[in-house]
ZAKOL-259239 format. One line per 3 residues: number of its first residue (from 1); their letters; for each residue z, x, y of N, C-alpha, C. Coordinates in Angstrom, 2 decimals, padded with zeros to 5 digits. Atoms other than C-alpha are relative to their C-alpha. Last residue first. Layout:
N
NUM> A> Z X Y Z X Y Z X Y ~ ...
***
This chain:
150
150> FPK> 000.37 -001.95 -000.04 043.47 -147.55 -156.31 000.11 000.50 -001.45 ~ 000.23 -000.62 -001.39 043.55 -151.22 -154.62 -000.60 001.15 -000.32 ~ 000.52 -001.56 000.70 043.88 -153.26 -157.90 -000.60 000.86 001.07
147> LIM> 001.54 -000.61 -000.49 043.42 -156.66 -155.97 -000.48 001.57 -000.65 ~ 001.07 000.99 -000.49 045.23 -159.17 -158.15 -001.22 000.86 000.95 ~ 000.75 000.86 000.94 047.56 -157.03 -159.76 -000.97 -000.79 000.32
144> LAI> 000.81 -000.85 000.78 048.49 -155.29 -156.72 -000.58 000.46 -001.41 ~ 001.30 -000.27 -000.61 049.48 -158.13 -154.99 -001.40 001.14 -000.51 ~ 001.22 001.56 -000.20 051.21 -159.56 -157.47 -001.26 000.45 000.83
141> IIL> 000.85 -000.34 001.89 052.84 -156.08 -158.20 -000.27 -000.85 000.20 ~ 000.93 -001.24 -000.07 053.67 -156.10 -154.10 -000.45 000.21 -000.91 ~ 000.81 000.28 -000.38 055.42 -159.74 -154.44 -001.32 001.30 000.00
138> FIL> 000.82 001.04 000.84 057.63 -158.61 -157.22 -001.16 -000.58 000.85 ~ 000.30 -001.00 000.66 059.04 -155.95 -154.81 -000.65 -001.04 -000.74 ~ 001.16 -000.32 -000.35 059.40 -158.65 -151.92 -000.88 001.27 -000.83
135> NEL> 001.22 001.15 -000.44 060.87 -160.90 -154.25 -000.85 000.70 000.82 ~ 000.87 000.03 001.61 063.42 -157.99 -155.46 -001.44 -000.49 000.33 ~ 001.13 -000.88 000.26 063.88 -157.65 -151.42 -000.56 000.81 -001.24
132> NEY> 001.37 000.64 -000.58 064.64 -161.13 -151.28 -000.69 001.59 -000.29 ~ 001.09 001.05 000.26 067.35 -160.74 -153.78 -001.16 -000.37 000.65 ~ 000.88 -000.71 001.34 068.75 -157.85 -152.13 -000.92 -000.87 -000.54
129> RFL> 000.69 -001.14 -000.99 069.46 -159.80 -148.35 -000.74 000.88 -001.77 ~ 001.95 000.99 -000.46 070.43 -162.66 -150.91 -000.85 001.00 000.69 ~ 000.58 000.15 001.00 073.48 -160.71 -152.30 -001.53 -000.75 000.33
126> EKS> 000.06 -001.43 000.67 074.74 -159.23 -149.31 -001.09 -000.57 -000.96 ~ 001.29 -000.56 -001.61 074.33 -162.94 -147.31 -000.42 001.38 -000.73 ~ 001.48 000.26 000.55 076.15 -164.06 -150.33 -000.89 000.67 000.42
123> LRT> 000.42 -000.63 001.40 079.10 -161.86 -150.15 -001.51 -000.45 -000.35 ~ 000.19 -001.45 -000.07 079.74 -162.61 -146.03 -000.69 000.67 -001.59 ~ 001.27 -000.25 -000.80 079.53 -166.11 -146.90 -000.56 000.87 000.54
120> YQE> 001.30 000.93 000.84 081.46 -166.67 -149.73 -001.14 000.20 000.89 ~ 000.48 -001.04 001.16 084.21 -164.41 -147.85 -001.27 -000.18 -000.64 ~ 000.92 -001.02 -000.97 084.02 -166.74 -144.72 -000.29 001.15 -001.02
117> PIE> -000.63 -000.75 -001.00 085.07 -169.91 -146.90 -000.79 001.58 000.25 ~ 000.40 -001.07 000.38 083.05 -172.98 -147.70 000.82 000.99 000.67 ~ 000.52 -000.82 -000.93 085.09 -175.78 -147.11 000.04 001.27 -000.54
114> EGE> 001.85 000.86 -000.51 085.55 -178.24 -149.92 -000.34 000.92 000.83 ~ 000.44 000.56 -001.06 088.65 -176.81 -151.49 -001.37 -000.27 -000.03 ~ -000.12 001.38 -000.37 089.88 -174.70 -154.15 -000.25 -000.56 001.03
111> YSA> 000.30 000.96 -001.08 088.46 -171.17 -154.91 000.53 -001.13 -000.26 ~ -001.67 000.02 -000.06 089.22 -169.41 -158.22 000.34 -000.77 001.59 ~ -000.59 000.66 001.27 086.05 -169.93 -160.17 001.54 000.06 000.66
108> LLE> 000.78 001.23 000.41 083.74 -169.27 -156.95 000.87 -001.09 -000.99 ~ 000.12 000.74 -000.64 085.09 -166.35 -156.03 000.19 -001.63 -000.53 ~ -001.26 000.19 -000.34 085.32 -165.13 -159.02 000.46 -000.97 000.74
105> KIP> -000.12 001.27 000.69 081.39 -166.22 -159.36 001.27 000.58 000.07 ~ 000.04 001.21 -000.58 081.23 -164.40 -155.67 000.29 -000.84 -001.25 ~ -001.39 000.21 -000.85 082.99 -161.17 -156.59 -000.13 -001.59 -000.06
102> KSR> -001.19 000.26 001.08 080.47 -160.84 -159.89 001.34 -000.56 001.18 ~ 000.04 001.45 000.06 077.03 -161.46 -157.52 001.85 -000.50 -000.79 ~ -000.31 000.67 -001.68 077.55 -158.22 -155.98 000.38 -001.66 -000.14
99> PSL> -001.34 -000.45 -000.55 077.80 -156.20 -158.95 000.29 -000.67 001.17 ~ -001.16 000.96 000.45 075.12 -158.44 -160.91 001.20 000.35 000.71 ~ -000.46 001.42 -000.05 072.56 -157.72 -158.21 001.08 -000.62 -000.26
96> VFP> -000.08 000.45 -001.35 072.46 -154.14 -157.59 000.69 -001.63 -000.28 ~ -000.42 -000.85 -000.89 072.81 -152.36 -160.93 000.25 -000.13 001.60 ~ -001.37 000.12 000.07 072.27 -155.30 -163.12 000.65 001.28 000.49
93> GMA> -000.90 001.04 000.26 069.45 -156.89 -161.77 001.80 000.35 -000.51 ~ -001.19 000.26 -001.65 068.24 -153.87 -159.31 000.88 -001.21 -000.85 ~ -001.62 -000.58 000.35 067.13 -152.31 -162.98 001.05 -000.55 001.51
90> LGI> -000.50 000.17 001.87 064.17 -154.64 -163.83 001.56 000.51 000.03 ~ -000.35 001.30 -000.42 062.93 -154.80 -159.86 001.33 000.03 -001.31 ~ -000.86 000.34 -001.49 062.50 -150.85 -160.12 000.87 -001.33 -000.16
87> LFL> -001.46 -000.32 000.68 061.38 -151.49 -163.88 000.94 000.60 001.20 ~ -000.49 001.33 001.11 058.64 -154.12 -162.14 001.45 000.83 -000.42 ~ -000.76 001.35 -000.81 058.22 -151.60 -159.15 000.46 -001.01 -001.04
84> ILS> -001.72 -001.01 -000.67 057.48 -148.49 -161.70 000.55 -001.18 000.76 ~ -001.29 -000.74 001.30 055.01 -150.64 -163.88 001.03 000.32 000.68 ~ -000.37 001.05 000.92 052.96 -151.97 -160.98 001.20 000.00 -000.66
81> GIY> -001.15 000.10 -000.87 052.85 -148.45 -159.74 000.66 -001.13 000.13 ~ -001.12 -000.85 000.17 051.30 -147.58 -162.77 001.31 -000.20 000.84 ~ -000.28 000.09 001.33 048.65 -150.19 -163.05 001.42 000.71 000.12
78> WGM> -000.76 001.45 000.19 047.76 -150.26 -159.61 001.28 000.08 -000.97 ~ -000.98 -000.20 -000.84 047.05 -146.37 -159.83 000.97 -001.27 -000.06 ~ 000.49 000.68 -001.06 044.57 -146.77 -162.87 001.64 000.13 001.04
75> RFL> 000.19 -001.27 -000.64 045.30 -143.81 -165.53 -000.50 -000.63 001.72 ~ -000.82 -001.44 -001.05 047.45 -145.43 -167.36 -000.23 000.86 000.33 ~ -000.88 000.27 -001.10 045.07 -148.52 -167.20 001.02 001.13 000.11
72> NPN> 000.89 -000.37 -001.47 042.35 -146.51 -169.24 000.85 -000.72 001.01 ~ -000.51 -001.00 -000.05 044.59 -147.04 -172.52 -000.49 000.74 001.43 ~ 001.07 -000.29 -000.47 043.14 -150.46 -173.54 000.65 001.14 001.58
69> LIG> 001.47 000.43 000.42 044.77 -151.54 -175.97 -000.63 000.58 000.91 ~ 000.26 -000.29 000.76 048.37 -150.13 -175.07 -001.35 000.16 -000.98 ~ 000.58 -001.32 -000.28 047.80 -150.76 -171.57 -000.15 000.90 -001.18
66> MLL> 001.16 -000.15 -000.37 047.55 -154.10 -172.76 -000.07 000.96 000.42 ~ 001.15 000.23 001.19 050.35 -153.90 -174.88 -001.54 -000.14 000.37 ~ -000.16 -001.19 000.76 052.56 -152.39 -171.89 -000.88 -000.48 -001.40
63> GTV> 000.37 -000.87 -000.59 051.76 -155.57 -169.80 -000.21 001.54 -000.97 ~ 001.21 000.40 000.18 052.56 -157.83 -172.81 -001.04 000.94 001.02 ~ 000.17 -000.37 001.80 056.02 -156.21 -173.32 -001.76 -000.66 000.18
60> LLL> -000.68 -001.63 000.42 057.05 -155.87 -169.44 -000.71 -000.31 -001.24 ~ 000.70 -000.43 -000.83 055.58 -159.73 -168.48 -000.34 001.48 -000.51 ~ 001.58 000.19 000.09 057.08 -161.24 -171.61 -000.94 000.76 000.51
57> TGG> 000.54 -000.87 001.15 060.60 -159.62 -170.69 -001.47 -000.13 -000.52 ~ -000.17 -001.08 -000.47 060.28 -161.27 -167.12 -000.86 000.78 -001.03 ~ 001.17 -000.31 -000.65 059.27 -164.68 -168.30 -000.13 001.49 -000.05
54> IMV> 000.93 000.46 000.84 062.27 -164.61 -170.62 -001.57 000.63 000.61 ~ -000.07 -001.49 000.78 064.58 -163.04 -167.76 -001.15 -000.18 -001.53 ~ 000.42 -001.27 -001.30 063.20 -165.51 -164.90 -000.09 000.63 -000.78
51> IIH> 001.37 000.35 -000.31 063.75 -168.58 -167.47 -000.66 001.27 000.68 ~ 000.01 -000.21 001.98 067.51 -167.36 -168.70 -001.30 -000.52 000.46 ~ 000.20 -001.55 000.42 067.79 -166.99 -164.52 -000.28 000.55 -001.64
48> LDR> 001.65 -000.28 -000.32 066.55 -170.81 -164.19 -000.02 001.43 000.02 ~ 001.01 000.51 000.87 069.98 -171.64 -165.92 -001.40 000.59 000.26 ~ -000.08 -000.92 001.07 072.08 -169.04 -163.79 -001.04 -000.77 -001.09
45> RIA> 000.79 -001.47 -000.02 070.46 -170.33 -160.66 000.30 000.49 -001.28 ~ 001.11 000.21 -000.50 071.51 -174.00 -161.19 -000.85 001.60 -000.15 ~ 000.16 000.48 001.32 074.88 -173.17 -162.10 -001.31 -000.24 -000.24
42> FSH> -000.18 -001.59 001.22 075.37 -170.96 -159.12 -000.22 -000.30 -001.22 ~ 001.12 -000.43 -000.58 073.90 -174.11 -156.86 000.10 001.39 -001.05 ~ 001.48 000.95 000.39 075.98 -176.60 -158.31 -000.88 001.40 -000.11
39> RVK> -000.41 -000.37 001.19 079.26 -173.86 -157.40 -001.27 -000.88 -000.99 ~ 000.04 -001.77 000.14 077.87 -173.73 -153.74 -000.20 000.13 -001.83 ~ 001.31 -000.36 -000.18 077.78 -177.56 -153.73 -000.47 001.37 -000.70
36> TMT> 000.57 000.09 001.88 081.00 -177.57 -155.13 -001.57 -000.24 000.05 ~ -000.49 -000.60 001.33 081.98 -175.74 -152.18 -000.77 -000.62 -001.32 ~ -001.31 -000.01 000.49 080.16 -177.53 -149.75 -000.03 001.09 -001.03
33> DAS> -000.85 000.33 -001.44 077.16 -177.02 -147.31 001.38 -000.15 -000.64 ~ -001.57 000.77 000.26 074.90 -175.60 -150.20 000.33 -000.24 001.16 ~ -000.36 001.25 -000.27 071.42 -174.75 -149.34 001.08 -000.68 -000.33
30> KGI> -000.28 -000.35 -001.41 071.62 -171.13 -149.35 000.07 -001.21 000.44 ~ -001.19 -000.29 -000.04 071.94 -170.74 -153.39 000.08 -000.26 001.74 ~ -001.14 000.59 000.59 069.04 -172.53 -154.00 001.24 -000.05 000.49
27> RTL> 000.07 001.29 -000.78 067.10 -170.89 -151.43 000.87 -000.77 -000.40 ~ -000.63 -000.47 -000.95 067.95 -167.08 -153.44 -000.02 -001.38 000.54 ~ -001.54 -000.13 000.12 067.01 -168.57 -156.52 000.48 000.12 001.13
24> IFG> -001.38 001.08 -000.02 063.74 -169.69 -155.58 001.43 000.01 000.01 ~ -000.11 -000.06 -001.76 061.64 -166.47 -155.54 000.49 -000.91 000.46 ~ -000.84 -000.91 -000.63 062.88 -166.69 -159.35 -000.23 000.62 001.61
21> PGM> -001.19 -000.22 -000.28 061.37 -169.36 -160.43 001.15 000.62 001.04 ~ -000.12 001.49 -000.57 057.79 -168.73 -160.08 001.74 -000.29 000.75 ~ 000.27 000.02 -001.73 058.13 -165.09 -160.90 000.73 -001.00 000.57
18> GLI> -000.87 -000.91 000.13 058.93 -165.61 -165.20 000.65 000.02 001.77 ~ -001.13 000.13 000.86 057.17 -168.49 -165.81 000.87 000.45 000.51 ~ -000.73 001.63 -000.14 054.42 -168.04 -163.87 001.20 -000.58 -000.36
15> ASF> -000.27 -000.50 -001.81 054.21 -164.26 -164.15 000.15 -001.18 000.15 ~ -001.83 -000.62 -000.43 054.92 -165.26 -167.93 000.02 000.33 001.47 ~ -000.99 001.38 000.66 051.43 -167.49 -168.15 001.60 000.39 000.58
12> IHI> 000.08 000.90 -001.65 049.77 -164.53 -165.95 000.93 -001.14 -000.91 ~ -000.17 -001.27 -000.89 050.88 -161.93 -169.31 000.02 -000.80 001.52 ~ -001.68 -000.45 -000.04 050.34 -164.47 -171.81 000.68 000.50 001.23
9> FVL> -000.46 001.27 -000.16 046.91 -165.18 -171.02 001.40 000.05 000.43 ~ -000.18 000.43 -001.79 046.19 -161.34 -170.29 000.62 -001.38 000.08 ~ -001.23 -000.81 -001.08 047.42 -160.79 -173.82 000.40 -000.52 001.42
6> IKY> -001.61 000.69 000.16 045.60 -163.71 -175.42 001.03 000.76 000.53 ~ 000.50 001.31 -001.02 042.16 -161.97 -173.72 001.00 -000.59 -000.34 ~ 000.21 -000.41 -001.01 043.03 -158.34 -175.53 000.47 -001.23 001.11
3> ILM> -001.53 -000.25 000.09 043.76 -160.06 -178.82 000.67 000.15 001.82 ~ -000.13 001.77 000.07 040.09 -161.85 -178.41 001.95 000.40 -000.02 ~ -000.02 000.72 -001.53 038.99 -158.23 -177.32 000.46 -000.98 000.50
***
């Protein structure tokens, strides 16, 4: 039981570490009003994303280990639903977010000038829309973990 309590502690800590910064990534990108600030905001986003990935990995590992130690969790709808939603959120990185951030990164590397081009505005709106969807998925997961409705 002590191991399980330690896993719960790590799991909750990882949620704060991994999901907390993830919820502000979009806001950081929206606040820039010059290309220098846009570049700086994407550098900050990159650094925060490393923390999000570490926390997210710990979340998945500790969540699965808790399920192994308490197999009844695999019969709980909230647990299975949270796991499925988490895997969907995880898959959004390489399959949805990365393809939409790649053209932005290329634009940031090649564009000269301080005025934010329309192309960036268009590309970033699409990226941020999917980031907001991912944030909604993670909010649903948090609600499922707290409420355990089914």
